[in-house]
C-alpha positions as CSV (number, residue, x, y, z in Angstrom):
1,X,35.8,0.9,-4.3
2,X,36.3,-2.7,-5.2
3,X,39.1,-3.7,-7.6
4,X,36.6,-4.9,-10.2
5,X,34.8,-1.6,-10.0
6,X,38.1,0.3,-10.5
7,X,38.9,-1.9,-13.4
8,X,35.5,-1.3,-14.9
9,X,35.9,2.4,-14.6
10,X,39.4,2.3,-16.1
11,X,38.0,0.3,-19.0
12,X,35.2,2.8,-19.4
13,X,37.6,5.8,-19.3
14,X,39.9,4.2,-22.0
15,X,36.9,3.4,-24.2
16,X,35.5,7.0,-23.8
17,X,38.1,8.3,-26.3
18,X,37.2,5.7,-28.9
19,X,33.5,6.4,-28.3
20,X,34.1,10.1,-28.9
21,X,35.9,9.4,-32.2
22,X,33.0,7.2,-33.3
23,X,30.5,9.9,-32.4
24,X,32.4,12.5,-34.4
25,X,32.5,10.1,-37.4
26,X,28.8,9.6,-37.2
27,X,28.2,13.4,-37.2
28,X,30.5,13.8,-40.2
29,X,28.6,11.0,-42.0
30,X,25.3,12.7,-41.3
31,X,26.6,16.1,-42.6
32,X,28.0,14.6,-45.9
33,X,24.8,12.7,-46.4
34,X,22.8,15.9,-46.3
35,X,25.3,17.5,-48.7
36,X,24.9,14.6,-51.1
37,X,21.1,14.8,-51.0
38,X,21.2,18.5,-51.7
39,X,23.6,18.0,-54.7
40,X,21.4,15.2,-56.1
41,X,18.3,17.2,-56.0
42,X,20.0,20.2,-57.7
43,X,21.5,18.1,-60.5
44,X,18.2,16.4,-61.1
45,X,16.4,19.8,-61.6
46,X,19.1,20.9,-64.2
47,X,19.2,17.6,-66.1
48,X,15.6,16.6,-66.4
49,X,13.7,19.9,-66.5
50,X,10.3,19.1,-68.0
51,X,10.3,15.4,-66.8
52,X,10.9,16.4,-63.2
53,X,7.7,14.7,-62.0
54,X,9.0,11.3,-63.1
55,X,12.2,11.6,-61.2
56,X,10.6,13.2,-58.1
57,X,9.4,9.8,-57.1
58,X,13.0,8.4,-57.5
59,X,14.3,11.2,-55.4
60,X,11.7,10.5,-52.8
61,X,12.9,6.9,-52.6
62,X,16.5,8.1,-52.2
63,X,15.3,10.6,-49.6
64,X,13.5,8.0,-47.6
65,X,16.6,5.8,-47.6
66,X,18.6,8.8,-46.4
67,X,16.1,9.5,-43.7
68,X,16.4,5.9,-42.5
69,X,20.1,6.3,-42.4
70,X,19.7,9.6,-40.4
71,X,17.4,7.8,-37.9
72,X,20.0,5.0,-37.4
73,X,22.7,7.7,-36.9
74,X,20.6,9.6,-34.4
75,X,19.8,6.4,-32.4
76,X,23.5,5.6,-32.4
77,X,24.3,9.1,-31.2
78,X,21.7,8.8,-28.5
79,X,23.1,5.6,-27.2
80,X,26.6,7.0,-27.2
81,X,25.5,10.1,-25.5
82,X,23.7,8.0,-22.8
83,X,26.8,5.8,-22.4
84,X,29.1,8.8,-22.0
85,X,26.6,10.5,-19.5
86,X,26.6,7.3,-17.5
87,X,30.4,7.1,-17.4
88,X,30.7,10.7,-16.5
89,X,28.1,10.4,-13.7
90,X,29.7,7.3,-12.2
91,X,33.1,8.9,-12.3
92,X,31.8,12.1,-10.6
93,X,30.0,10.0,-8.0
94,X,33.1,8.2,-7.0
95,X,35.8,10.8,-7.3
96,X,34.1,14.2,-7.6
97,X,33.5,16.9,-4.9
98,X,30.3,16.9,-2.9
99,X,28.6,19.2,-5.3
100,X,29.6,17.0,-8.2
101,X,28.3,13.9,-6.3
102,X,25.0,15.6,-5.9
103,X,24.8,16.4,-9.6
104,X,25.8,12.9,-10.4
105,X,23.0,11.5,-8.2
106,X,20.4,13.5,-10.1
107,X,21.8,12.4,-13.4
108,X,21.7,8.7,-12.2
109,X,18.1,9.1,-11.1
110,X,17.2,10.3,-14.6
111,X,19.1,7.6,-16.4
112,X,17.7,4.8,-14.1
113,X,14.2,6.1,-14.7
114,X,14.6,5.9,-18.5
115,X,16.3,2.5,-18.9
116,X,15.8,-0.7,-16.9
117,X,19.2,-2.1,-18.1
118,X,21.0,0.9,-16.6
119,X,19.5,0.0,-13.1
120,X,21.0,-3.4,-13.3
121,X,24.4,-2.0,-14.4
122,X,24.6,0.5,-11.6
123,X,25.0,-2.2,-8.9
124,X,28.1,-3.5,-10.8
125,X,29.6,-0.1,-10.9
126,X,29.3,0.5,-7.1
127,X,26.8,3.3,-7.4
128,X,24.4,1.9,-4.7
129,X,27.2,1.9,-2.1
130,X,28.1,5.5,-2.8
131,X,24.4,6.7,-2.8
132,X,23.7,4.9,0.5
133,X,26.7,6.6,2.1
134,X,25.4,10.0,0.8
135,X,22.1,9.4,2.7
136,X,24.0,10.0,5.9
137,X,24.8,13.6,5.0
138,X,23.0,16.5,6.8
139,X,22.8,18.6,3.6
140,X,19.1,18.4,2.6
141,X,19.5,18.7,-1.1
142,X,22.3,16.2,-1.3
143,X,20.4,13.6,0.8
144,X,17.2,14.0,-1.3
145,X,19.1,13.5,-4.5
146,X,20.6,10.3,-3.1
147,X,17.3,8.9,-1.8
148,X,15.5,9.7,-5.1
149,X,18.2,7.9,-7.1
150,X,17.9,4.9,-4.8
151,X,14.1,4.8,-5.3
152,X,14.6,4.7,-9.1
153,X,17.3,2.0,-8.8
154,X,15.1,-0.1,-6.6
155,X,12.2,0.0,-9.0
156,X,11.6,-3.6,-10.3
157,X,15.0,-5.0,-9.4
158,X,15.2,-7.5,-6.5
159,X,19.0,-7.6,-6.6
160,X,19.3,-3.8,-6.1
161,X,16.8,-3.8,-3.2
162,X,18.7,-6.6,-1.5
163,X,22.0,-4.9,-2.0
164,X,20.6,-1.7,-0.4
165,X,19.6,-3.7,2.6
166,X,23.0,-5.4,2.7
167,X,25.0,-2.2,2.7
168,X,22.8,-0.8,5.6
169,X,20.3,1.6,4.2
170,X,18.0,1.0,7.2
171,X,20.6,2.3,9.6
172,X,20.5,5.6,7.7
173,X,16.9,6.4,8.7
174,X,16.7,9.6,10.7
175,X,16.4,9.1,14.5
176,X,14.6,12.4,15.1
177,X,11.6,13.0,12.8
178,X,11.2,16.6,13.9
179,X,14.6,17.4,12.5
180,X,13.6,16.2,9.0
181,X,11.4,18.1,6.6
182,X,8.2,16.6,5.2
183,X,9.7,16.0,1.7
184,X,12.5,14.0,3.1
185,X,10.1,12.0,5.2
186,X,8.0,11.2,2.2
187,X,11.0,10.1,0.1
188,X,12.2,7.9,2.9
189,X,8.7,6.4,3.1
190,X,8.7,5.8,-0.6
191,X,12.0,4.0,-0.5
192,X,10.8,1.8,2.4
193,X,7.6,1.0,0.5
194,X,9.7,-0.3,-2.4
195,X,12.1,-2.3,-0.1
196,X,9.2,-3.8,1.9
197,X,7.7,-5.3,-1.2
198,X,10.3,-8.0,-1.5
199,X,10.0,-11.4,0.0
200,X,12.3,-14.4,0.7
201,X,15.1,-12.2,1.8
202,X,17.5,-12.8,4.7
203,X,17.3,-9.1,5.7
204,X,14.4,-8.3,8.0
205,X,12.8,-4.9,7.6
206,X,10.8,-5.2,10.9
207,X,13.7,-3.7,12.9
208,X,13.2,-1.3,15.8
209,X,14.6,1.7,13.9
210,X,12.3,1.1,11.0
211,X,9.2,0.6,13.2
212,X,10.0,3.6,15.3
213,X,10.5,5.7,12.2
214,X,7.1,4.6,10.8
215,X,5.2,5.1,14.0
216,X,6.8,8.5,14.6
217,X,5.6,9.6,11.1
218,X,2.1,8.2,11.6
219,X,1.7,10.0,14.9
220,X,3.2,13.3,13.7
221,X,1.6,16.2,11.8
222,X,2.8,14.8,8.5
223,X,0.9,15.0,5.2
224,X,-1.8,12.5,4.5
225,X,0.1,11.2,1.4
226,X,3.2,10.4,3.5
227,X,1.1,8.7,6.2
228,X,-0.6,6.6,3.5
229,X,2.7,5.5,2.2
230,X,3.9,4.5,5.7
231,X,0.7,2.5,6.1
232,X,1.5,0.7,2.9
233,X,4.9,-0.2,4.4
234,X,3.1,-1.4,7.6
235,X,0.7,-3.5,5.5
236,X,3.6,-5.1,3.6
237,X,5.4,-5.9,6.8
238,X,2.3,-7.3,8.6
239,X,1.8,-9.7,5.7
240,X,4.9,-11.6,6.9
241,X,4.2,-13.8,9.9
242,X,7.6,-13.4,11.4
243,X,7.1,-9.6,11.6
244,X,4.0,-9.9,13.9
245,X,5.9,-9.9,17.1
246,X,8.1,-6.8,16.6
247,X,5.1,-5.0,15.1
248,X,2.9,-5.7,18.1
249,X,5.6,-5.1,20.7
250,X,6.4,-1.7,19.2
251,X,2.8,-0.5,19.6
252,X,1.8,-0.6,16.0
253,X,-1.7,-2.0,16.7
254,X,-2.6,1.0,18.8
255,X,-1.4,3.4,16.1
256,X,-3.3,1.5,13.4
257,X,-6.5,1.5,15.4
258,X,-6.3,5.3,15.8
259,X,-5.7,5.9,12.1
260,X,-8.5,3.5,11.1
261,X,-11.0,6.1,12.3
262,X,-9.8,8.5,9.6
263,X,-11.6,7.8,6.3
264,X,-8.6,8.8,4.2
265,X,-6.4,6.3,5.9
266,X,-8.8,3.7,7.2
267,X,-8.5,1.1,4.4
268,X,-4.8,0.5,4.6
269,X,-4.8,0.6,8.4
270,X,-7.6,-2.0,8.5
271,X,-5.7,-4.1,6.0
272,X,-2.7,-4.2,8.3
273,X,-4.9,-5.0,11.3
274,X,-6.5,-7.8,9.3
275,X,-3.1,-9.4,8.9
276,X,-2.2,-8.9,12.6
277,X,-5.5,-10.2,14.0
278,X,-4.7,-13.6,12.6
279,X,-1.7,-13.9,15.1
280,X,-2.1,-14.6,18.8
281,X,-0.2,-11.5,19.8
282,X,-2.1,-9.3,17.4
283,X,-5.5,-10.6,18.4
284,X,-4.6,-10.2,22.1
285,X,-3.5,-6.6,21.6
286,X,-6.8,-5.8,19.9
287,X,-8.9,-7.5,22.5
288,X,-7.1,-5.5,25.2
289,X,-7.5,-2.2,23.4
290,X,-10.1,0.3,24.7
291,X,-11.0,1.3,21.1
292,X,-12.3,-2.2,20.3
293,X,-15.0,-3.0,19.4
294,X,-16.5,0.6,19.3
295,X,-14.2,2.0,16.7
296,X,-14.7,-1.1,14.4
297,X,-18.5,-0.9,14.9
298,X,-18.4,2.8,13.9
299,X,-16.6,1.9,10.7
300,X,-19.5,-0.6,9.8
301,X,-21.8,2.5,9.5
302,X,-19.7,4.0,6.7
303,X,-22.0,3.4,3.8
304,X,-19.7,5.2,1.3
305,X,-16.7,3.1,2.3
306,X,-17.7,-0.5,1.4
307,X,-14.1,-1.8,1.5
308,X,-13.7,-0.5,5.0
309,X,-16.9,-2.1,6.0
310,X,-15.7,-5.5,4.7
311,X,-12.4,-5.3,6.5
312,X,-14.0,-4.1,9.8
313,X,-16.5,-7.0,9.6
314,X,-13.7,-9.4,9.0
315,X,-11.7,-8.3,12.0
316,X,-14.8,-8.4,14.2
317,X,-15.5,-12.0,13.0
318,X,-12.0,-13.1,14.0
319,X,-12.3,-11.4,17.4
320,X,-15.8,-12.8,18.0
321,X,-15.0,-16.4,16.9
322,X,-15.1,-18.7,19.9
323,X,-14.9,-15.8,22.4
324,X,-18.1,-15.2,24.3
325,X,-16.3,-12.3,26.1
326,X,-15.8,-10.4,22.9
327,X,-19.3,-11.1,21.7
328,X,-20.7,-9.7,25.0
329,X,-18.6,-6.6,24.5
330,X,-19.9,-6.2,21.0
331,X,-23.5,-6.7,22.1
332,X,-23.3,-4.1,24.8
333,X,-21.7,-1.7,22.2
334,X,-24.8,-2.1,20.0
335,X,-23.5,-4.1,17.2
336,X,-26.7,-6.1,16.3
337,X,-28.7,-3.2,14.8
338,X,-25.6,-2.1,12.8
339,X,-25.1,-5.7,11.5
340,X,-28.7,-5.8,10.4
341,X,-28.3,-2.6,8.4
342,X,-25.1,-3.9,6.8
343,X,-26.7,-7.3,6.0
344,X,-29.4,-5.4,4.1
345,X,-27.5,-2.5,2.5
346,X,-23.8,-3.4,2.5
347,X,-21.7,-4.9,-0.3
348,X,-22.1,-8.6,-1.0
349,X,-19.0,-9.6,1.0
350,X,-20.0,-7.2,3.9
351,X,-23.5,-8.7,3.9
352,X,-22.1,-12.2,4.1
353,X,-19.9,-11.4,7.0
354,X,-22.6,-9.5,8.8
355,X,-25.0,-12.4,8.5
356,X,-22.4,-14.8,9.8
357,X,-21.9,-12.6,12.9
358,X,-25.7,-12.3,13.4
359,X,-26.0,-16.1,13.2
360,X,-23.4,-16.4,16.0
361,X,-25.3,-14.0,18.2
362,X,-28.5,-15.9,17.5
363,X,-27.0,-19.3,18.3
364,X,-25.5,-18.0,21.5
365,X,-28.8,-16.5,22.7
366,X,-30.6,-19.7,21.8
367,X,-28.1,-21.8,23.8
368,X,-28.5,-19.5,26.8
369,X,-32.3,-19.6,26.8
370,X,-32.7,-23.3,26.2
371,X,-36.0,-25.1,25.3
372,X,-39.2,-23.5,26.6
373,X,-42.2,-25.6,27.3
374,X,-44.5,-22.9,28.6
375,X,-45.5,-21.9,32.1
376,X,-46.0,-24.7,34.5
377,X,-47.6,-22.8,37.4
378,X,-51.1,-21.7,38.0
379,X,-52.0,-18.1,37.0
380,X,-52.1,-15.7,39.9
381,X,-54.4,-12.7,40.1
382,X,-52.7,-9.3,40.1
383,X,-52.5,-7.9,43.5
384,X,-52.8,-11.2,45.4
385,X,-50.2,-11.8,48.1
386,X,-47.2,-13.8,46.9
387,X,-44.3,-15.6,48.5
388,X,-41.0,-13.9,47.6
389,X,-39.7,-17.1,46.1
390,X,-42.8,-17.4,43.9
391,X,-42.5,-13.8,42.8
392,X,-38.9,-14.4,41.8
393,X,-39.8,-17.4,39.8
394,X,-42.6,-15.5,38.1
395,X,-40.2,-12.7,37.1
396,X,-37.8,-15.2,35.7
397,X,-40.6,-16.9,33.7
398,X,-41.8,-13.6,32.2
399,X,-38.2,-12.6,31.4
400,X,-37.8,-15.9,29.4
401,X,-41.1,-15.3,27.6
402,X,-40.0,-11.8,26.6
403,X,-36.6,-13.1,25.4
404,X,-38.2,-15.8,23.3
405,X,-40.6,-13.3,21.8
406,X,-37.7,-10.9,20.9
407,X,-35.8,-13.8,19.5
408,X,-38.7,-14.8,17.2
409,X,-39.0,-11.2,16.0
410,X,-35.3,-11.1,15.2
411,X,-35.7,-14.3,13.1
412,X,-38.6,-12.7,11.3
413,X,-36.5,-9.6,10.4
414,X,-33.6,-11.7,9.2
415,X,-35.9,-13.9,7.1
416,X,-37.5,-10.9,5.5
417,X,-34.0,-9.4,4.8
418,X,-32.9,-12.5,2.9
419,X,-36.1,-12.8,0.9
420,X,-36.8,-9.2,0.0
421,X,-35.4,-7.5,-3.2
422,X,-36.3,-3.8,-2.5
423,X,-33.6,-2.5,-0.2
424,X,-35.5,0.7,0.5
425,X,-38.5,-1.2,2.0
426,X,-36.1,-3.4,4.0
427,X,-34.3,-0.4,5.4
428,X,-37.6,1.1,6.6
429,X,-38.5,-2.3,8.1
430,X,-35.3,-2.3,10.2
431,X,-35.8,1.2,11.3
432,X,-39.3,0.5,12.5
433,X,-38.8,-2.9,14.2
434,X,-35.2,-3.3,15.3
435,X,-35.5,-0.9,18.2
436,X,-38.6,-2.5,19.5
437,X,-37.8,-6.2,19.1
438,X,-34.1,-6.6,19.9
439,X,-32.7,-6.6,23.4
440,X,-29.6,-4.6,22.4
């Protein structure tokens, strides 16, 4: 313990006796107030008899005043009880046995949950240092009590979160996930979620032990709730540009892409990928993944998950921008019919992004085809003998004609999609024409 903390505890101990005397005095005052009220009502009944109704109102006023006094006394008692409980818990946490430390941690969790001022006071009393040291224990109940108390102390207090990082809470994370029960995993994840929400701190959370802990949980047979909490941590970490390199180098992109295929976890996984795709390393990792773009195109078909559609379209936009290679991969994977459906039936933001992607595919196709001025050679009867070179040129000419026709059909579909108001009619239009008019 620090000298200032010892001095604070000594002052608290010396003041506990005076607090006890004051509490006893308050209780005596409350007792005698009730006695006085009883005697007043009894004397009034004897003295006034028939005119009791006139004096009842007076007694009510007196009783209301007495009740207000009782309320003040009860509040004072409550504050004194809380102060004494805090002093007792802090003393047990520092000097008690392991069983007393565990009980003290549970009491501190309750006190911190009830009062914000108590959370700020705990750091000055050295509570956080002791709780972080308790996290290292192998006793499950003791470790859970310490983690839960730290979660409550971290709630809404930047100073407490920074102090936890300073005293080394990240080094207390379990190295072997299989040796930890699911409840302990969840509580650790909740604590990391709270700590990862702070910004402008000199302490980096994107350390190897943290990322390995998160990935191990996300890839294990842990509950959906715990995985969702870990994805929240990954999303917070990915929002900081400096964390992109350690996140990508530890294989986070691959894990996030796998989890994005699960509807229960997809939204947060896609949100983290949306942060990482803006960095060169993150974009490169997604371009090299065998799951891209097929998994993202599949998410575009989730009509009941509009937020996931929006995030998937956003990631595809970033990947396709100024990258003909990625656009070719998307075309071969059948993205155009899916984009047409999203542009008609998706949310407003998803429609906007789908139309932007469609415009890019249209521009690229137009640039490849170039201006067409019609056939310049004489028509040849079917079955007449041809030179191989002439036959090749004829095939090329017919291919260009077919491409131009398909391109015009696609423009017609897009124009109708923008102008129409009845989505059901538009959906039937896409189903009837997209497969016939598009070369994808």
